[in-house]
C-alpha positions in Angstrom: 35.7 195.9 206.2 34.8 194.9 209.8 34.4 191.2 210.8 30.7 191.7 211.4 30.1 193.2 208.0 32.2 190.4 206.4 30.1 187.8 208.1 26.8 189.5 207.0 28.1 189.8 203.4 29.2 186.1 203.5 25.8 185.0 204.9 23.8 187.1 202.4 25.8 185.8 199.4 25.5 182.2 200.5 21.8 182.6 201.2 21.2 184.3 197.8 23.2 181.5 196.0 21.2 178.8 197.7 18.0 180.6 196.8 19.0 180.9 193.2 20.4 177.4 192.9 17.2 176.0 194.5 15.1 177.9 191.9 17.2 176.6 189.0 17.0 173.0 190.3 13.2 173.4 190.9 12.9 174.5 187.2 14.9 171.5 186.1 12.7 169.2 188.1 9.4 170.8 187.0 10.5 170.6 183.4 11.6 167.0 183.9 14.8 167.7 181.9 17.1 164.9 183.0 14.6 162.0 182.9 13.3 163.3 179.5 16.9 163.5 178.1 17.5 160.0 179.3 14.3 158.9 177.6 15.0 160.6 174.4 18.6 159.2 174.2 17.6 155.8 175.6 20.4 156.0 178.3 18.6 155.5 181.5 21.8 154.0 183.1 23.6 157.3 182.5 21.2 159.5 184.5 23.8 160.1 187.2 26.2 161.4 184.5 23.6 163.9 183.4 23.1 165.1 186.9 26.8 165.4 187.5 27.3 167.3 184.3 24.7 169.8 185.1 25.9 170.4 188.7 29.5 170.4 187.6 28.8 172.9 184.8 26.9 175.2 187.2 29.9 175.1 189.6 32.5 175.8 187.0 30.4 178.5 185.3 29.8 180.2 188.7 33.5 180.1 189.6 34.5 181.3 186.1 32.0 184.2 186.4 33.1 185.3 189.8 36.9 185.1 189.1 36.5 186.5 185.6 38.3 183.6 183.9 39.2 184.2 180.2 40.4 181.5 178.0 42.3 182.3 174.8 42.7 179.7 172.1 41.8 178.8 168.6 38.4 180.0 167.3 37.3 176.4 166.8 37.3 176.0 170.7 34.8 178.9 171.0 32.6 177.2 168.4 32.6 173.9 170.3 31.8 175.6 173.6 29.0 177.6 171.8 27.7 174.5 170.3 27.3 172.9 173.7 25.8 176.0 175.1 23.3 175.9 172.2 22.5 172.3 172.9 21.7 173.1 176.6 19.6 176.2 175.8 17.8 174.3 173.0 17.1 171.4 175.5 15.8 173.8 178.1 13.6 175.6 175.6 12.3 172.3 174.2 11.6 171.1 177.7 9.7 174.3 178.6 7.7 174.2 175.3 6.8 170.5 175.8 5.6 171.0 179.4 3.5 174.0 178.4 2.2 172.5 175.0 2.8 175.9 173.4 3.2 174.7 169.8 0.1 172.6 169.6 -2.0 175.2 171.2 -0.5 178.0 169.0 -1.0 175.8 165.9 -4.6 175.1 166.8 -5.5 178.7 167.6 -4.0 179.9 164.4 -5.5 177.1 162.4 -2.1 175.9 161.3 -2.1 172.2 162.3 -1.0 171.2 158.8 1.9 173.7 158.9 3.2 172.8 162.4 6.6 171.5 161.0 7.0 174.8 159.0 6.2 176.8 162.0 8.7 175.0 164.1 11.3 175.2 161.3 10.6 179.1 161.1 11.1 179.4 164.8 14.4 177.5 164.7 15.7 179.5 161.7 14.7 182.8 163.3 16.5 181.9 166.5 19.6 180.9 164.5 19.5 184.0 162.4 19.1 186.2 165.4 22.0 184.6 167.2 24.3 184.9 164.2 23.2 188.5 163.8 24.1 189.2 167.4 27.4 187.5 167.2 28.7 188.8 163.9 27.1 192.2 163.5 25.7 193.6 166.7 28.8 192.8 168.9 31.3 194.2 166.3 
């Protein structure tokens, strides 16, 4: 590859990474994820730790993806990593739902205000069942 092509590739990769990273950070800011997490856990003094964990996780995840890192270990390790991934995805989904007020609007339109807890429980159980199906049946 010529030096000019290498520079163009490097520039485009860096620009694309900055654009995607900026979009993700904008999503976190719009969803108010970190302040809401600090509010729910009553740990306002740990906000910088939350920010560092999100940035550090993004960097490690990006490097692991680019360099095709594979870790082999006991199955319980995968379970712990999966549990933390589930926490993050759940918090992101909850933040998005909270911002958009999806559940109250849905319950009101379907005239299910009395059954809101059951609706939420059905959604959670469906997500868990779908994830377990994908992990244990579909990927085999």
